[in-house]
C-alpha positions in Angstrom: -5.1 237.0 18.1 -7.9 239.6 18.1 -7.3 243.3 18.9 -9.8 245.6 20.4 -9.4 249.4 20.6 -11.7 250.6 23.3 -11.8 254.4 23.3 -13.7 257.2 25.1 -15.6 259.4 22.7 -17.2 259.0 19.3 -15.1 259.7 16.3 -16.4 262.1 13.7 -15.5 262.3 10.0 -12.2 264.2 9.6 -8.5 263.9 9.3 -8.1 261.9 12.6 -10.7 259.4 11.5 -9.1 259.2 8.0 -5.7 258.3 9.4 -7.2 255.6 11.6 -9.2 254.1 8.8 -6.2 254.3 6.4 -4.1 252.0 8.7 -7.0 249.9 9.9 -7.5 248.6 6.3 -3.9 247.4 6.2 -3.9 245.5 9.5 -4.4 241.7 9.1 -5.2 241.0 12.8 -8.9 241.2 13.4 -9.5 244.6 14.9 -12.7 246.0 16.5 -13.2 249.5 17.7 -15.5 250.0 20.7 -16.4 253.6 21.5 -17.7 254.5 24.9 -19.0 257.7 26.3 -20.0 259.1 29.7 -22.7 261.7 28.9 -23.3 263.0 32.4 -21.7 266.3 33.4 -19.3 265.1 36.2 -16.3 266.5 37.9 -13.1 265.3 36.3 -12.3 262.5 38.9 -15.8 261.2 38.8 -15.8 261.3 35.0 -12.6 259.4 34.8 -14.0 256.7 37.2 -17.1 256.4 35.1 -15.1 256.2 31.9 -12.8 253.5 33.5 -15.8 251.3 34.2 -17.0 251.7 30.6 -13.6 251.0 29.2 -12.9 248.0 31.3 -16.5 246.7 30.8 -16.1 246.9 27.0 -12.8 245.0 26.9 -13.1 241.3 26.0 -13.1 239.0 29.0 -9.6 237.8 29.8 -8.0 240.2 27.3 -4.5 241.5 27.8 -5.1 245.1 28.8 -2.8 247.7 27.3 -3.6 251.2 28.7 -2.3 254.1 26.6 -1.0 256.6 29.0 1.7 259.3 28.6 3.2 258.1 31.9 3.5 254.5 30.6 6.4 252.7 29.1 7.9 254.0 25.9 8.7 251.2 23.5 10.4 251.4 20.1 8.4 250.0 17.2 10.6 246.9 17.2 10.0 246.3 20.9 6.3 246.8 20.4 6.3 244.3 17.5 8.2 241.8 19.7 5.6 242.3 22.5 2.7 241.7 20.1 4.5 238.7 18.6 5.1 237.2 22.0 1.5 237.6 23.0 0.4 236.0 19.7 2.9 233.1 20.1 1.9 232.6 23.7 -1.7 232.1 22.7 -3.1 235.4 24.0 -6.5 235.4 22.3 -7.4 239.1 22.9 -5.5 242.3 23.4 -7.5 245.4 24.3 -5.9 248.8 23.9 -7.7 251.3 26.2 -7.7 255.0 25.3 -9.0 257.4 27.8 -10.9 260.7 27.4 -9.7 264.2 27.6 -8.9 263.9 31.3 -6.9 260.7 30.8 -7.2 257.3 32.5 -8.3 256.6 36.0 -5.9 254.7 38.3 -8.2 251.7 38.3 -7.4 251.2 34.5 -3.7 251.6 35.1 -3.8 248.9 37.8 -5.5 246.4 35.6 -3.2 246.9 32.6 -0.7 244.3 31.7 1.1 247.1 29.9 1.0 250.8 30.3 2.1 252.1 26.9 3.2 255.6 26.1 3.3 256.7 22.4 5.2 259.7 23.5 6.2 261.8 26.5 4.0 264.4 24.9 0.2 264.6 25.4 -1.8 263.8 22.2 -5.5 264.5 21.5 -7.3 261.2 22.4 -8.9 261.1 18.9 -5.5 261.3 17.2 -4.2 258.4 19.4 -6.4 255.9 17.5 -4.6 256.6 14.2 -1.2 256.6 15.8 -1.9 253.3 17.5 -3.3 251.8 14.2 -0.1 252.9 12.4 2.1 251.2 15.1 0.0 248.0 15.0 0.4 248.0 11.2 4.2 248.7 11.6 4.5 245.9 14.1 2.7 243.5 11.7 5.2 244.4 9.0 8.2 244.0 11.3 6.9 240.5 12.4 6.4 239.5 8.7 9.8 240.9 7.6 8.1 243.4 5.3 10.2 246.5 4.4 7.7 249.1 5.6 9.7 249.5 8.7 13.2 250.6 8.2 15.8 250.5 11.0 
C-alpha cells in the first residue's frame, strides 16, 4: 500500500519540517509528499475551492481519500492502525491524506473522503499536521507489527 500526503503550502526548513522528516525516515510504507499552492489572492471561500481542486487533482487515481479536518472522526492510535491494516489487507493500493491550508478544507473534499480524520478537537497549524500525521502512521506501523513503540 502506498501513502500520499497531499498538502497545501510549501514546507520550509524548521522544526515542523524536522519532525515530519524524523518520522518519515522510519515509515516502511512508501510515502510521497505532494505540496500544492494557490498563489492568487482570493477570498477565503474561493481559495478553499481552488485548493480543493489542487488537493483532489494531486491524489492518486482511485486512492482512499482521508481528509484531515478538526470536525472529523477522532480515532485512537490503535483504531487508526486497525483502519490502515484493514485497507492494506483489503488490497487498497493508495491512501491519500489531504491537508488543507490555513482556511481549512472545502466541503467538496469532505464529500469525497472515505474518512474524515481529526487529530484533535483543537486546531493545529497546517504545517505541523504533517509531522503529527507522520508520527501516527509510524505508530500505526509499529502497532501492526507488534513493535513496542506504542504502549497501551
